[in-house]
Biotite code that builds the C-alpha atoms (Angstrom):
import biotite.structure as struc

atoms = struc.array([
    struc.Atom([-1.279, -1.476, -4.200], chain_id="A", res_id=1, res_name="MET", atom_name="CA", element="C"),
    struc.Atom([-1.761, 2.000, -1.621], chain_id="A", res_id=2, res_name="MET", atom_name="CA", element="C"),
    struc.Atom([-5.568, 1.890, -2.324], chain_id="A", res_id=3, res_name="THR", atom_name="CA", element="C"),
    struc.Atom([-5.681, -1.585, -1.057], chain_id="A", res_id=4, res_name="MET", atom_name="CA", element="C"),
    struc.Atom([-3.838, -0.530, 2.132], chain_id="A", res_id=5, res_name="LEU", atom_name="CA", element="C"),
    struc.Atom([-6.040, 2.624, 2.869], chain_id="A", res_id=6, res_name="VAL", atom_name="CA", element="C"),
    struc.Atom([-8.792, 0.717, 2.729], chain_id="A", res_id=7, res_name="SER", atom_name="CA", element="C"),
    struc.Atom([-8.255, -1.344, 5.573], chain_id="A", res_id=8, res_name="GLN", atom_name="CA", element="C"),
    struc.Atom([-9.109, 0.165, 9.150], chain_id="A", res_id=9, res_name="PRO", atom_name="CA", element="C"),
    struc.Atom([-6.600, 2.145, 10.785], chain_id="A", res_id=10, res_name="GLU", atom_name="CA", element="C"),
    struc.Atom([-4.830, -0.965, 12.341], chain_id="A", res_id=11, res_name="ASP", atom_name="CA", element="C"),
    struc.Atom([-5.719, -2.956, 9.262], chain_id="A", res_id=12, res_name="GLY", atom_name="CA", element="C"),
    struc.Atom([-2.945, -4.945, 7.396], chain_id="A", res_id=13, res_name="ARG", atom_name="CA", element="C"),
    struc.Atom([-2.749, -7.157, 4.536], chain_id="A", res_id=14, res_name="LEU", atom_name="CA", element="C"),
    struc.Atom([-0.702, -10.159, 3.920], chain_id="A", res_id=15, res_name="ALA", atom_name="CA", element="C"),
    struc.Atom([2.350, -9.828, 1.111], chain_id="A", res_id=16, res_name="TYR", atom_name="CA", element="C"),
    struc.Atom([1.115, -12.772, -0.836], chain_id="A", res_id=17, res_name="GLY", atom_name="CA", element="C"),
    struc.Atom([-2.285, -11.878, -0.927], chain_id="A", res_id=18, res_name="PHE", atom_name="CA", element="C"),
    struc.Atom([-1.409, -8.525, -2.400], chain_id="A", res_id=19, res_name="ILE", atom_name="CA", element="C"),
    struc.Atom([1.060, -10.199, -4.856], chain_id="A", res_id=20, res_name="GLN", atom_name="CA", element="C"),
    struc.Atom([-1.800, -12.740, -5.681], chain_id="A", res_id=21, res_name="LYS", atom_name="CA", element="C"),
    struc.Atom([-4.521, -9.623, -6.396], chain_id="A", res_id=22, res_name="THR", atom_name="CA", element="C"),
    struc.Atom([-2.235, -7.234, -8.385], chain_id="A", res_id=23, res_name="LEU", atom_name="CA", element="C"),
    struc.Atom([-0.444, -10.303, -10.447], chain_id="A", res_id=24, res_name="GLY", atom_name="CA", element="C"),
    struc.Atom([2.880, -9.149, -9.682], chain_id="A", res_id=25, res_name="LEU", atom_name="CA", element="C"),
    struc.Atom([5.743, -11.160, -9.131], chain_id="A", res_id=26, res_name="THR", atom_name="CA", element="C"),
    struc.Atom([7.518, -11.403, -5.818], chain_id="A", res_id=27, res_name="ALA", atom_name="CA", element="C"),
    struc.Atom([10.682, -9.222, -7.110], chain_id="A", res_id=28, res_name="GLY", atom_name="CA", element="C"),
    struc.Atom([8.439, -6.599, -8.767], chain_id="A", res_id=29, res_name="ASN", atom_name="CA", element="C"),
    struc.Atom([6.047, -6.376, -5.368], chain_id="A", res_id=30, res_name="LEU", atom_name="CA", element="C"),
    struc.Atom([9.240, -6.358, -3.413], chain_id="A", res_id=31, res_name="THR", atom_name="CA", element="C"),
    struc.Atom([10.523, -3.010, -5.472], chain_id="A", res_id=32, res_name="ILE", atom_name="CA", element="C"),
    struc.Atom([7.223, -1.049, -5.268], chain_id="A", res_id=33, res_name="HIS", atom_name="CA", element="C"),
    struc.Atom([7.270, -1.892, -0.887], chain_id="A", res_id=34, res_name="LEU", atom_name="CA", element="C"),
    struc.Atom([10.543, -1.158, -0.793], chain_id="A", res_id=35, res_name="ARG", atom_name="CA", element="C"),
    struc.Atom([9.679, 2.533, -2.722], chain_id="A", res_id=36, res_name="LYS", atom_name="CA", element="C"),
    struc.Atom([6.897, 3.133, -0.922], chain_id="A", res_id=37, res_name="LEU", atom_name="CA", element="C"),
    struc.Atom([8.494, 2.124, 2.735], chain_id="A", res_id=38, res_name="GLU", atom_name="CA", element="C"),
    struc.Atom([11.686, 4.267, 2.051], chain_id="A", res_id=39, res_name="ASP", atom_name="CA", element="C"),
    struc.Atom([8.953, 7.297, 1.642], chain_id="A", res_id=40, res_name="ALA", atom_name="CA", element="C"),
    struc.Atom([7.353, 6.432, 4.717], chain_id="A", res_id=41, res_name="GLY", atom_name="CA", element="C"),
    struc.Atom([4.130, 5.367, 3.847], chain_id="A", res_id=42, res_name="PHE", atom_name="CA", element="C"),
    struc.Atom([4.038, 1.650, 4.804], chain_id="A", res_id=43, res_name="LEU", atom_name="CA", element="C"),
    struc.Atom([5.232, -0.624, 7.180], chain_id="A", res_id=44, res_name="VAL", atom_name="CA", element="C"),
    struc.Atom([6.488, -4.160, 6.752], chain_id="A", res_id=45, res_name="LYS", atom_name="CA", element="C"),
    struc.Atom([6.291, -6.947, 9.628], chain_id="A", res_id=46, res_name="THR", atom_name="CA", element="C"),
    struc.Atom([7.141, -10.386, 9.439], chain_id="A", res_id=47, res_name="LYS", atom_name="CA", element="C"),
    struc.Atom([6.141, -13.117, 11.654], chain_id="A", res_id=48, res_name="GLU", atom_name="CA", element="C"),
    struc.Atom([6.057, -16.613, 12.093], chain_id="A", res_id=49, res_name="PHE", atom_name="CA", element="C"),
    struc.Atom([2.575, -18.721, 11.261], chain_id="A", res_id=50, res_name="LEU", atom_name="CA", element="C"),
    struc.Atom([2.878, -22.135, 11.909], chain_id="A", res_id=51, res_name="ASP", atom_name="CA", element="C"),
    struc.Atom([6.528, -22.272, 11.644], chain_id="A", res_id=52, res_name="ALA", atom_name="CA", element="C"),
    struc.Atom([6.245, -20.166, 8.083], chain_id="A", res_id=53, res_name="LYS", atom_name="CA", element="C"),
    struc.Atom([7.318, -16.806, 7.510], chain_id="A", res_id=54, res_name="PRO", atom_name="CA", element="C"),
    struc.Atom([4.565, -14.230, 6.702], chain_id="A", res_id=55, res_name="ARG", atom_name="CA", element="C"),
    struc.Atom([5.128, -10.828, 5.937], chain_id="A", res_id=56, res_name="THR", atom_name="CA", element="C"),
    struc.Atom([2.241, -7.990, 6.582], chain_id="A", res_id=57, res_name="TRP", atom_name="CA", element="C"),
    struc.Atom([2.013, -4.472, 4.836], chain_id="A", res_id=58, res_name="VAL", atom_name="CA", element="C"),
    struc.Atom([0.174, -1.901, 6.976], chain_id="A", res_id=59, res_name="GLU", atom_name="CA", element="C"),
    struc.Atom([-0.488, 2.043, 5.560], chain_id="A", res_id=60, res_name="ALA", atom_name="CA", element="C"),
    struc.Atom([1.179, 4.624, 7.857], chain_id="A", res_id=61, res_name="THR", atom_name="CA", element="C"),
    struc.Atom([-0.513, 7.683, 8.944], chain_id="A", res_id=62, res_name="PRO", atom_name="CA", element="C"),
    struc.Atom([1.841, 9.536, 6.730], chain_id="A", res_id=63, res_name="ALA", atom_name="CA", element="C"),
    struc.Atom([0.911, 6.576, 4.042], chain_id="A", res_id=64, res_name="GLY", atom_name="CA", element="C"),
    struc.Atom([-2.604, 7.436, 4.059], chain_id="A", res_id=65, res_name="ARG", atom_name="CA", element="C"),
    struc.Atom([-2.333, 11.598, 4.524], chain_id="A", res_id=66, res_name="ALA", atom_name="CA", element="C"),
    struc.Atom([-0.466, 11.061, 1.473], chain_id="A", res_id=67, res_name="ALA", atom_name="CA", element="C"),
    struc.Atom([-3.164, 9.261, -0.507], chain_id="A", res_id=68, res_name="PHE", atom_name="CA", element="C"),
    struc.Atom([-5.779, 11.384, 0.452], chain_id="A", res_id=69, res_name="THR", atom_name="CA", element="C"),
    struc.Atom([-3.792, 14.356, -0.971], chain_id="A", res_id=70, res_name="GLU", atom_name="CA", element="C"),
    struc.Atom([-3.457, 12.356, -4.151], chain_id="A", res_id=71, res_name="TYR", atom_name="CA", element="C"),
    struc.Atom([-6.970, 11.454, -4.281], chain_id="A", res_id=72, res_name="LEU", atom_name="CA", element="C"),
    struc.Atom([-7.869, 15.501, -3.721], chain_id="A", res_id=73, res_name="SER", atom_name="CA", element="C"),
    struc.Atom([-5.411, 16.396, -6.338], chain_id="A", res_id=74, res_name="ASN", atom_name="CA", element="C"),
    struc.Atom([-6.609, 13.814, -8.908], chain_id="A", res_id=75, res_name="LEU", atom_name="CA", element="C"),
    struc.Atom([-10.446, 14.972, -8.096], chain_id="A", res_id=76, res_name="HIS", atom_name="CA", element="C"),
    struc.Atom([-8.997, 18.663, -9.120], chain_id="A", res_id=77, res_name="ARG", atom_name="CA", element="C"),
    struc.Atom([-7.674, 17.415, -12.353], chain_id="A", res_id=78, res_name="VAL", atom_name="CA", element="C"),
    struc.Atom([-10.522, 15.513, -13.530], chain_id="A", res_id=79, res_name="LEU", atom_name="CA", element="C"),
    struc.Atom([-12.871, 18.427, -12.775], chain_id="A", res_id=80, res_name="ASN", atom_name="CA", element="C"),
    struc.Atom([-10.395, 20.734, -14.157], chain_id="A", res_id=81, res_name="TRP", atom_name="CA", element="C"),
    struc.Atom([-12.609, 23.117, -16.916], chain_id="A", res_id=82, res_name="PRO", atom_name="CA", element="C"),
    struc.Atom([-11.822, 22.271, -20.193], chain_id="A", res_id=83, res_name="SER", atom_name="CA", element="C"),
    struc.Atom([-11.459, 24.420, -22.929], chain_id="A", res_id=84, res_name="MET", atom_name="CA", element="C"),
])
């Protein structure tokens, strides 16, 4: 999910429904994941109405982008760890 979000431009956002469909998650499961990431300060959700229908948008925060970059750096380090 964070990979999808940080791949967007700094001001880019994705629709909740797009994330749900792309990842094949139930609405409840996605909501729980988003809440955890939002509580950590890694993303923000905004709600708007489009043609009188509610639409939820999800966007990575600067802190979320930084945490993801650090995660990738740590993963790269582990994957390149010398084997014995």
